[in-house]
N, C-alpha and C positions, 0 to 999 in steps of 0.2 A: 331124450336123446337113445336112441338104439347102445346098451353096453356093452353087448356082445361086438359090434361094431369097431367099439372103441378098444375092446379087448384084443382085440385079433391086429388093429393096428397097432398099439401097443408091445404086442408079441413081435412082428415086424421089424420094429424099430431094433431088435435086440438078433435078428438075424444076418447076417452083415448082405444077405442076396435077395431081402426081401424092403431093407432099411427106406431107401428112397422111394421105392410106393407107399412105403409103410407112412412116413415122414409128409410126403403130399398130401395124404388122407387125414393125418392130422391136422396139418397147417390149412385146410380146408376148414376142418370142423369147428378148431377152439372158437371161431367167434358163437357160435352158436348157441342161444339160452341153454343151462340149462348142463352144457360141458362141464363146466370146473366143478359141478356141484358132484358129477356122475365121473369124474377121475376122485375125488374125493370116496366116494362110496364104493369105486373099483379099492383104493387104497386100504380102506379097514377090512374088508370082504376075507373071510379068513377060505372064503371057498375058489378063491382066485389065485394060480401059481404066485412065486413068490417076486421073481426075477419080473414080474408083469406089474407086480403090484411096486416094485421101486422106483419104474420107469414112471409109473402114474405120480409115484411122488415128485420125482425129478420134472418132470413136465409142468405138476400144480406149483411146483416152486418158480420155475421160473414164469408161469404165466404173473403168477403171486406178482412176484417183484418188479414183473415189466408192468403189468396191464391193473394192477390192483386202484389205485387213485383216479380221479376225473382230471385229464389234462383239457389245457387249453390249443386249438389250434396255430400251428403256427403262425407267424406274421404274414398277411395278404394273402391266406387262406380260410377260406368259409367251412372246411369238412373237418371234425371233430377227431381227434384221432382214438382206438378202439379202446374201450377199458369194460373189464368184466364188470354186468349188467348188476343192477344195484341188489334184482330179486337172488341174484345167485351169490352176491358178496355175504346177503343175509344169512342164507343157504349154508354158506361154509362159519361162518361167525357162528350161526348155530350150533356147530355140529363135531369144531376142528380141536375143540379143548375133550371130546371123547374121543375123537382120533388121535389124538397124542398119548391118550390112556392104555388106550387099546391094542396100540401098534408094537410090533417087535422092534429094537434099536434101529437096525438100519434105514427103514423108513419113517423114523420118528426125528432121527436128525432131518430129514428133509421138510416134516410137517413142523418143526419148532421153526425153524428156520422162515416159511408160512407166516407163522404165526408173528414173529420179529416185524416181518412185513405192516402185517394187519394192523399189530398194536401201535407202531408207527405213525400210520395214516390217520386209525379210527378212534384210537382211545386220546381224550374221556370223552369226546365228542359221539361220534355215532357210537361209539360201543363201549358206553359205561358198563355194562352186566357182565363182562368179562370176570370184574374182580369178583362177584355172586360167583357165578361158575367155580373160578379155581376154589374160591373158600366153599364150598360146600362138597368139591369130591377131596380136599384136605380133612373137610370133618367128618368121613365116610368112613365106618366102621370096618371097612375092605383096605387091608393095606396095599392089596396091591393097586389103587390108583392114586397111594401116596407121590412116588414117583413122578407118574407124569401129570402129576396138578404139580409137584414141584417143577418140574420142568420149565413149563408155563409159569407160573410164578417169575422162574427165573428169564425169560425172554422180559417181559413186563419192567423188571429191575434193569434188567443190560440197557432196556433201550432208553432211561433216563440216568445209565451210569456216570457219565460226562454231560450231563446237562447243568449248569448256574443252577445257585441254590430257588432263585425266585421259579425255575422253570421247573423245580419239581415237585412242585405243590399237588398235582393227581397223584403222582407217587405216593408223597407223603402221608396224601391219606389212604391210602389202597394199604400202607404199609401201616397204621394206625392201627387196623383189623389184622394183617399176615406176621407181625412182626412177633408177638405175644403169640401165634398162635403155634409157629415153627420154634421158637424156643421152649414150647411144653413138650411139643413134637419130640428134640431133640435130647431135651433132659430124662424123658421116658424111653428113648430107646438106648442112651449111653451102657446101658449093665449089657445088652446083646451086642457080641461080639461078630455074629453072624455075618455075611457076605451080603445079603439084602437089603439089612439094618446101619452097616455102614456105608453104603451105597445113596442111602437116602441121608442119613449125617452128612457125608459128602457136599450132595446138592445143595444141604442149609446153609451149609459153610460156604457155599461158593456164591449164592444169594445175598448172605450177609456182606460178604467181599464185594460184593460189586455193588451193594448198598453204601458202602462206607470208602472206599479206596481213595475217590475222588475229594467229595464232599462229607462230614459228618454232622448227620442232621440229628443237633440235640435236643431238638421238639422229641426224635423220640426215643434216644436213649442216656436219659435219664443215669445218675450215678449207680440209682438201686438196680435197673437195668440191665446197664455195664456189667454191676459186678457178677451177676445170674452170667451174663455172656464169658466174662473173663474165664468163668471157673468151670463154663463147659470146655472154653479154648484149652486150659489148663491140662483138665480132666483127660483128655483127647491127647492133648501132644504126651502127656506121662503117660499112657496106658502102655504093656507091651503089646505087640504085635503076633498074632497064634505064632505058635512056635513051628507046625507046621509048614508053613510060609518058606523057612527055612530049605528044604524039599526043592522049588523049585530055583531054576536059572539064575544069579544073579543079577542078567542083562533083563534078564523079566518083571523083577522083585520089583524097580521102582512104581510098574504098573500097576500093582496089585494095591485096591481100592482100601487095604488098610494104610498102608505107607502114604497113599494120595490125598485120605482123610488127614491125617497128620501134617501133610504139607501144608492144605488149605486153611489148617487151626496158625499154622507159624506163621501165612501168608501175613492172614488176618493181625495175629498181636505185632508182626513187624512193620506190618505198614501202619497198624494205630498209633506205635511209640517212635515213628519217624517222623508221621504228619502230622499227629496231632497230641502226643503224650512227652514231646520234648521242650520244657519251659526255654525260650530262647529261642526258639529255631521255628516257634507256630507264628502264626496270624494273630492279632488281637483279639477275634472273634472265642480260639480256643486256649488262651492265656489259663484260664480258670481248670478248664479240663485239665491241660497239661500239667499240671500244681497236681492235681488229684491223680492223675493216671500215675505221675512219680512215685508221687506217695503211697498209692495203696497199691498199685499191681505190677510196674516194675520189678522190682525184687522177687516177685514170689514168683512170675514169669521166670523170669532169669535161674530160678534155682533150678526149674524141669528142664534149663537147656543146660545148663554146667550136665546134667546128671546127663545128657545124651551125649555129648562130648567126653565124655567117661566111659560111656557105652564103646563109640566110637574107639576111643586112645586102650580100650580091654580087647580090642579085635574082635567085637560084636559087628553085625549088619547094621549101617543106617545110612536110608536111602540119600543119594547125593542130591537133588533139592531140598530135605531138612535139612541137611548139614548145611547147605547155604545158606538158609534162612534165619536158621538158628547163628551163623557167622553174621548175619545182618542186624540182626534183634542185637549183640554183643558190639555190632560197631556203633552203634546210638547208647548200648552205658558206658562205654569208657569214659566219656566225659560228665559224667552224670556220677557227683561224688557219693549217693547212695547206692547207685549200683558200681558202681568202681571199686567201693569197701569190698562190696563181697563178692568181686569179681578178681580183686588184686590177689589173694592167696595162692590163686590157682593160674594166674594170667603166666606163668614161666612153666608149666606141664601144658597148657592149652597152646604156648607157643610151641613148645619144641616135640608137642608127643603129638599132637591133632594140626595145628595151621601147617607147620612143617614138615607132616607126613602125606596133607594134603597136596604141598607145592613140588614134591619128588615128581620124578618118570615114574609113571606104573607100569604095568602088564600090558593094560586095552592102550596104552599111549606105545608100545613096543610092536602090539600087534599090527598098528594102524600103520604105524612107521614101514613095516614090513611088508603088508598085502597093497597098501596104496598109498606111498608118502603123498601123490597130489592132494586125496581126500586130506591126511593129517594136515596137511600145510592150508586147505580152505577152513579144516573145524578150527583150529591156534589162528585166524584171523578172522574168525566169521564174528562180529559184536553182540549176533543175535544168542551164540553159544557163549558168551563173554558173560552175557545178562542171568544165565540159569548155572552159571559156571559154581561147581563150591572152589574151585580152586581160585576164579579170582575176587568173589566172597572172603576167603579167608588172605588174600593178598592185601585185599582192602582194609581187614579187621588188624591187619596187623602193622599198616600203614599207621593208620588212626592212633591206636595206643604208643607206637614208637613214637609219633610226632608229640601227642600228647599230654603221656605217662612219662617220668624221664627215667624211670629203672628198667623199662623196658630194652631200648633200645641198647645200650651198655650188655647185658646179657644174652642175647637176641645175637650180638656179631660175637662176642668169648666162644657158645655153643657152634656157629658158623667157621669159626675159624679156623675149632677144634678137628671140626671135621675135614677142612679142604688143608691142614697140614701134615694129617694122619695117612700115608702113604696106604695103609691098610683099609680104610673105610670103603665103605659098598659104592662104586660110582656114584649108584641112582642118590645116594644123601649128597654126593659132590654137587650134582644137579640143584636138589633142593636146596644147599648152601647158597649157589650162585644164584637160585631163582632169588630166596629172601632176599640175598645182599642186592641186589640189581634192579627189585619192587621200591626196597627204600634208599636208592640213588637218591631221590629229590632230599630227602635228610640228609644222610651221609654227606652231600658237598655243600651242606649250610652249619654241619658242625664242627668247631675249629679242632674236636676234639680228634675226629675222624676222616675229614676231608686229604690231610696229609698223607694217610695213610691211604690213599685210597691206590695213589700211582703204584706203590709197591705190592696191594693186591693184585692190580693186575698182569705187573710184570711177575710176579712169584706164582699166583696162581691160574690166571685168565688166559694167559700167553702160550703157557706151557699144554694145557687143555684142549685149543684150537689146533693142535696135531695130535691129540686123542685118536685111538683106534676104532673110540666109539662114537658113532655118527650126532648120539640126539647132545651128545656133551660139548663138541663141537658148536655144535647149532645154538646150544646155551651159553656156550662163551662170546658165541658171536652178540648174542642176545644182551649179556652185559656190557660189553664196547659198545652197544649201539644208548644203556643206559647210562653210562659216565662217560658219553662221548663231549658233554661240555666240560670234561676235567679240567684243570691248569696245571698243564705237565711241567714239569721242573726238568726232567732232563728231556732234554728234543730225541733223543734215541728210542725210547717206550714211546712216542706219541710215534715216531717211523718204525718201529715194530707194530703198532696196532694196526697203523693205515695198511702196512706192506702183510699180516697176516691176514688185514679183513677181506685184501684183493685176492690175497692166493686161495682162500676160502671161497670166493664168488666164483673166481675162474678155474679153478683145479681141481678143486670139492667133487667126487661123485653124484653123492647124496644133495637130491633138490633141496630138504628142508632146510640144509647148512646155508646152501648157497642165498635161499631164497634171506635167512636173519643176517647173512653176510653183506647183500644188498643194503637191505637198511643199516648196517651200524657204517658202511663205510659211507654213504650218502651224508649219515649225519656228522659223521666225524670230518666230514669233509666243509659239511655249512658250519661245523662250530669252529673249527681248528683252520684259521686263515693257511697255518703251514701245510695239512694236512691237504689242503690244495694244490699248491704247489709241488707236492710230492707226487700226486695225481697225475697233474698236468699232459705228462708222454704218454700215458695209459688210457687215457680218454676212447682212445677209438675201442680195444679188449675188450673193454669192462659195457662198452657203450653194448659193441655186439654179443655181450655175455647177457646182458639186460635183457637185451631183445630176444634170448633166445628162453629165459628164463618168462619172462611174461607170454610167449607164443606154447611156448608145453602147460603152463599153472595156470595161464589166466587170472592171475591173482592181481586186484586193485590196486593193495600197497606196492605192489612192485613198479606198474603204471605211472604210479605218484613217484618214485625214485626216480625214475628215468624224468620225469618233468623239471623234477629239482636239479636233478644231473645236469640237465639245459640250460637252465637259468645258471649254472653257477660257469658250467664252460662254455659259453654262447660263440666264443670264440675258434675252439677249437671246435664244437660243433657244426658248424658253417660246412667246413670241410667234408662231414659224412653224412651231411642231412638227407640227403637223399637217398642213401644206402639203408638208413634207421628209416626213414618213409616210406619206403617200401617194403620195410619189412613191416613196420606197422601197419600199412595197405592189407600186404596180406592178410596179420593174423584178424585184421577189421573182418577181411572177405571171408574166414573161416571161419569165426564168433557167429555172423550173421548168416550165413547159411547151415548153421549146422542143424542136426534136426530138432535138436532139441531146445533152442536158443527162445522158444515160444515161453518153455515151462521155466525155465531158470532162470529167476530175475537180478543173480551174481554175475550173468554173462549181457546182462543191460549195463550194469554196473561198470563191467569190466570195458565192454566196448565205446559207452560214453566217455572213460579216461584215456584211450586210444585216441581217440579225437580229438579230447583235452590236449593231451599230448601233443598233436599230428600241429595242432592248433599255436604249442608255444612255440614249436622247433618255427614255425613259418614268423611267429615276433621274430625271433633270434637271429633270423636270416636276412627281414625286411629290406637290409641295407646292400644285402649281396645280389643284381638282379638277375646274373647269368643262374642261381641257385632258385631264385624262387623261380623263375621260367620253366625249371624242371620240376617244380615241388609242383607246380598248377595243372601237369597233368595228372599228375597219381591225385589228388585231392579231386579233380573232377569225378576220373573213376569212381572214388568214395561216393561223390555228392550224387552219382550215377545211380549207384546201386543203392542208395536209401529211399532215393526217389522212385527208382521201382518196383522194389519191395513195400512202398510206403511204410515206411517204418516211421513212423511220426514222432516217437520220444528221441527219433533221434535230428527232429527239422533245425531245432535252436543252435543244435552245435553241427552242422552241416553249413547253415547259413552262418554262422558265426569263422566256420572255414573261410567261405566265399566272401564272408568282408575283408577278412586276412589280405585274401590273394588282390584285393581291389584298393588296396589302403594309397599304393603309389603309383599304378598304370591300372590300365585296362585294356584286356588282352581281345582281340575279335571272337577268343572260345567262350572267354567270361560275359561277353557281351550277349552271344548267342544263349548263356545259361539264362540271360532275365527273359528271354521266352519260353523256355522252360517251366522258371520258375511261376510267371504267369499261368501257364497251364495246371499247373498246383495248387496256386492262392485260387482259381477257379472253382476245384474240388474241395480243397478242404478250407476255402473261403480265410475267415477273418481271423483262425484262433492263430494264426503264425503272421501276422501282419507287423505286429509290435517286432517279432523276431526277425523280422524280412528288412525291418526299417535301417539299422546303420550301412547296410547293402546299398538300399536304395540309393539312401543319403551320399553314397558313393558314388554310385552311378550317374549324381548328378554332380557331383562338387568336382569330380576327379578328373573326368574327361567331359565336361561339358560341349567340347567343338562332337564328339561322337555323337552323345545324346542328340546335339541339335541336328545333326547331319542326316541323319532318318525320323521322322516325322513317326514313323511306329512305334519307338521309344517313347517320346514323351504321354503319345496316346496309351501306351501300357502302364505308365506309371499316373496318369489322371484316372484310367478306366476303373485302377487298382482304388484309389481312392475313394470314385465316386460308392465305390462298392460297400467299401466300409462306410463310410457317411451318409448313404441311404438305406442300410441294414440294421441290423441288431448286434452288431460287434462289442459295445460297449466303448464308454466313454475314455476311455485308457488307448484301446483304438484308433479312436475318433480323432482326439487331438496329435495322437503321429499322424494322422493323413490329411491335418488339416496343416500340421506343423510343415510336412512334407510339400505341399502346395505354396506354400508361403517360402520354403528353402529353392526352391526351384522357379517364383518370379523375381527373388533378390539375385542369385547366383545368374540367370539369364538379363539382368536388365540390361538394357541396348544392345542385347542383341537378336531382336524381331521376334520375341515370341508374341507381339499383339495380339493375335488369334484367340491365344489361349484366355487371355486375362477375363474375357466374360464368361467362360466358362466355370474358372473357375469361383469368381467375384459369384456367381449365381449359388453355385451346388454351397457356398458356406454360408449363404443367408438363404439361403432356402432350408439349412440346414438350423439354425437360426429358428425360423419360425413352428420348429417344432420343438417337443418339452426337453430342455437343456436340463441337467439336474446341479452339474457343477458349473464353476465360474470359469477352471480353465480352460473347457472347450468352448466357452462363451469366448473368453476372450482370444484363444486359438483362430475360432474363424474369425472374427473382429480382425486378427492381426494380418490374416490373407487378405483383405480389401487393406490397411493399412498399406502393406508389403505392394499393393498394386498401386496403391494412391503414390509412394513413392516411385515405381516403374515409371509411371507417367499418370498425373493429376488428372491431366483431359481424357485420354480414355477412360479413368475411373469414374468418372464424372458423369461420361458417355453413356457407360456404361449402367450406373443405377438411375439415368431415366429411363435407361430402356425394358431392363428388368420388369418382369411383373413376376410376382410372386403368388403361389397357391393360397387360397382362403387370406388373401392381404391388399387388399384390394390400396389404392392411394400410392402416394412420390414414397418409395423404397431409400431416396437420397435423406427423408427427413428419421424416416425408422433406423437409418444406418449413424447417420448425425450424433442421434437422441441416445439410441442404444451405447455408443459408444462414450460420450458424455458420463453416463450413467455409471460405467465399468471403468474408468479409468482408474479406480483403485485397486482394481483387482488384477493389474499387469503386472506381476511379480519378476524376481531376478533380475538380473544385467540386461540381458537382449530383449525381452519384452520392455521394459521400461526404458530403454531405447530406443526401439520400434517407434514406441506410441507417441514420445518425445518428437521424434522428427517427422511421424506426420502430421501430428498438432501442427507443429512448424510449418510444414506445408500449408497448411489450412490457414493458418492466421493469414499465409502470406499470398495466398491467392486474388489475383487479380478480379477475375473473375467469378466473386463468391456466390454460389447459391445462395437465397434466403435461410434455409435451416443451418449457415453458419452462423447468418447475423443474430438468430433467433440465441444464438448460446455464448454470444460473444463472452460475456459475464463468466463464463467457468474455463476460458480456454487457457488464460495464463497460470492461472493459480493449480488447475490441475498437470500442467507443465512441473509447477512448484514443487508441487507433491510428488510427481513421482522423481525430480531431483532428490528430493529430500530420502525417499526409500532406495536408489541409486548409494547415497552417502550413507545410509545404514546398511544395507547388504558388503561394501567396502570395506566397512569398519567390521563388523560380524565376523569375517571371514579371516580378516587376524585374527582375531579375539580369539577364534575354534584353534588357527595355528599356534597361536601360544598357549592354549591348554592343553592340545594333545602334550607340548615338549612338554609342560608343568607335572601330567600323567606319568609320561613316561617317566621323566624323574620320580617322582613318588614308586612307581612299577620297583624304582631298584634298590629301592632300601629296605632291605633283611629285616624280615620278622621274624622273632621270637616267638612260637605257638605253645609251648610247656605251658602246663601248668602243673601248678603242686603238687602231690599226690594226693592229697585229698582234699581237693578245692572241688569245687563246682564250673566249671567251664559257662556255662550258662548265666552264671552270674554277670559276669562280663558282657557275655551277650543281649543277656536281659536287658542291663545298662543302656547298650550302643542302640539297640531296638529302642529303648523307652524315650532317650533323648533324640534319639531319631524322631521320635513321635512326636515328642515336644516342638519339633522344628516343621514337623507338619508331612507324611508322607505327599501331600499333593503339589511342597513347593520341587519333591525330586521328582516326579512325574513331569511339572511344567519344564523342568532343565530341559528333559529326555524331548519334551515337544521343539522346545524351541529350537535345541540343533538341529531334530528330522525336520521342522519348519526351512531352517539358514539351508539342509539338503534338496529338500522337495524343489524349493522355489524351483532352484535350477534342472530338472528332471529333465527338460527336454532341450534344454540349453546345451548339451553336447553334440547335438544335429547344431556346426557350425556352418553360419553364410556369410557371404562378403561383407558383412557389415560387422561380425567379429574378431576381424584381422586386427591387428595394433596397428597398420596404417591407414584405416578406414576412416570412415567418416565421422568425425567426432561432434557426438550430439550437445555437448554443451557448445563449441562453437558453432554448430551450423542453428541450434536452436536463435543463440541471440544475434548469429547477421540477419537470419529473419526477421527479427522485433528490428534492428537496425535498420533495413528495407522497406519494413512498411511505416518506421516514426520520418523517415527522409520522402518517401513516397506519396502517406494518407492519413496525413497526421487527425483527420479527425475518426478516424480508422483506430489509429495507434490511442487516440485519447479515450476512445470505449472498452477498448483491450484493459488498459491501465488503471479505469477507475474503479473497478471492482476491488484494489488491491489493498490492504490492511496495512498497518503500519511494519507488521510482522515479515508479510510476503512480501513490501519493498525492500527487508533488510536481507532477505534471502535472496530476490531474483538482483540485488547488488552483490551479493556472495556468487552468485551464479556467474554474473558479468569479471567478476575479478577470477574466478576459475577459469572459465573460458581463456582468458586472454593469457594467463598461467599457462595453459593446458600449451596453449598455441604456439608461445614463446619456448617450451620446451621443444615442441614436435620442429620448431624450426633449427634450434641449436642441433637435435637430435640428426636430423636432417643433413644437417652443413657436416658434422663431423662424419656423418657415412661418405660423404660426398669428400673428403681428403682421405679419407681410407683407413677410417676406426676409430672405434668407442673408446674413450678412457672414463674408468670409473673414479676417477678423484672430485668431480665436483658432486661432492655429498647434496648440495642444493638439487639440481636439476632430478637426483633419483628421490628425493623426500616428497618430492614434489605429488609421487604415485601415491603418497598415505593418503585418501580421501575421510581416513578417520578425525584425522582436523583438519577445517579449514584453511589456505593459506590467508596469513593479514595481506591486506591493500599497501604494495609497498609504494 
């Protein structure tokens, strides 16, 4: 390959005028052998301009991530897709580690990503030598190669970071070599606090963290090794940061390598304590290690952390993430007696001088509020900000200490009361006091000592601050109202005040952060307090308008949730303003979707999704108001159109849900037009969204069957979609849905003249059965389509089976179908599928012109039906049991628990005993319980797509079967004898029970019909209603 030509093309990609021609040149060259290794040569060459090296690195990264592994051709195609040639791959493997070592940082980042992809696909199989190569440079006398080789090792460890223990063997084998090596290296470097030395130390800590954060490889770190490492971590956490770093701007200090190194050491010890070192909270393989950790290291590390908190107390600088991780570690320490004993004398100072200080409003908060209040809101509600925030960690530590150690809460509350009652206190400290009290609301509302004082606290200290001239105090007061929204108010005036003040803050306050907090507080009060809901009824319209204004301005997802919950609370009131609201929401959605930065900002996607969910909620609320729904339909169709035009596939699920909601009670001509548009989308984006389309497609079939059948195009579209799914590689879940749709069409259109469709449907599903089927669900679903066809018209199905020719499957299809059905009767699960199978088998046994294939399985028909009835009985009994269990779980949840542990006790003693007694019971049993519940629910996954057979007044399977058997008995005694001959005594008893229950159900149905004809249903006849309890079999009266 001509290097200069590639260099010129890469240079062209940087120049806007030449970019298109340059990209075309590269696109024509990248498949040529030796292209990828040439890129690597350009990247490491110091003679090439740096921007060109950077462009080459990005191009190589994209090539490696896309084209490194060998790939199979797509189904039905013979041509293999392009991948990098093995010769080129070998050249890159031979040189990439050196490339990483020699390259500057900006290029190195891209190369390490290449290396990660290569290790993922090639290690250990194609490239075991990478271990020796990294080891060679780690041992080099030249310290210049250490950082690069450690970055390579980091990629190796990161590849295995989240893998299960049994999948990590290649990594463990490599780390047998590397772990002692990097331990020795970091110990040698500890005395040297130069930038480069600390950079290498930081990289070693990152490797250690990635190695242990998900699973601790005990075979690598025995007690002796761990002791050496813990001493390293302790030293790094404890050492002073060079004083010259104080010259640097405080905002930039957390990025300095000395603080980052400390952060990683703290990250490791907090993780080790939380995941492996906390007896009673660990899985059984770490029992022994946790005891050793607590006894040997926990106190020594905590000593250093208490020192860090003291430095912060003395107003020395501590980086925020270091503070955060220190809080996380202490949060574990609170519940263990050995660490609590050491912490206890300091906890008041920590609470009042450190935690409290962190929880107060700060200069940086004020700066952000004034400069960019919308960014302030985004930051306060960002879950990722919370994850790294010292404030959240401080709050968690205080909460744990107050909950677990009885001396903490009274002292902290006295401290906060003192601040709130003194009018001369700094307002920022008042914010801190309210922040503390609100954070502890859950505990305060459960303690008899405090819960009755909370109403007075709101009345005397929170309500007045809602009128403060400081925005942040008004916002904090709303936040506290939210925290105490479940308080049982004794004075109704206080509740009215709380709601009025929250409404006033929402509608009249000029500061957006206050409005957002007020919105959350108001909704929470309305949801928790019945009276509050009544007070606000007259104000629903202005409240909703203000909420929509806030969402439009801030695009805050939490406020979108508030709107959704308010719609549910005030469904009647919302109906009258639904059109305006939906119009507003549609405008916001359009603005978000068409904004330039939409692609880059993940928050926008969450926000837009929230809007679609909210509109869906409005549709549900107004479903009984036909004239409102018609107006909403036009707005929703514009949204659907926008999403489809822009191909924003992440919203397909939501717009299909909107379309579903618009078709639940009737289908307009515009919604029928949408079916054709969706068909076009389906052709492009194909199978992925078929399961999301299914509820809507089901509506097209069941809600407006007349229109469906009025135009042959409609059925053709549905059939073509199902065929494409069943003949492609959509996966068996989508295929089950496609077969279900065919079954629904057949059952819905019984007697409606779709005879010409039946052979097409049956042939499609039986052909699918000739190809590999992994799950019994798909097999039974395909069989069920043919069974539905049997129910539609037995003669038509049998005639179809005789005529069908299946590929690679000579011979009569009837025999194969009947045999497959008989083999699989035990795979029909749930209520509908069993009922369908029973009806099908009943038709089969009653046939007058029986195919020989039915005669051949005579001994299986009635036993199979009895087995299915047994399954039906269990489904009904299980559902009742689950309902009962749900009630008892709810009752248990209402019992208050006191979780305090007396001062010097070990919480884990209790927990460990609980865990051990649990182990005695056997973990498997617990898991079985979960599986059992899951199975009950999963049985009915496709049953939500109802058919005429699932209606209350539809065919009764008990009566259908017994009637068929009686007909045979009267008409063909010899055949009846053959059917009954194989039955055992138990089966004959079961058959008698089915007869009895069929008769009982017939009597009940007739009685019900009679009552309805007389004009009403009275519920006095308990006998009739109890007959629907299939858990117990009625006795023979």
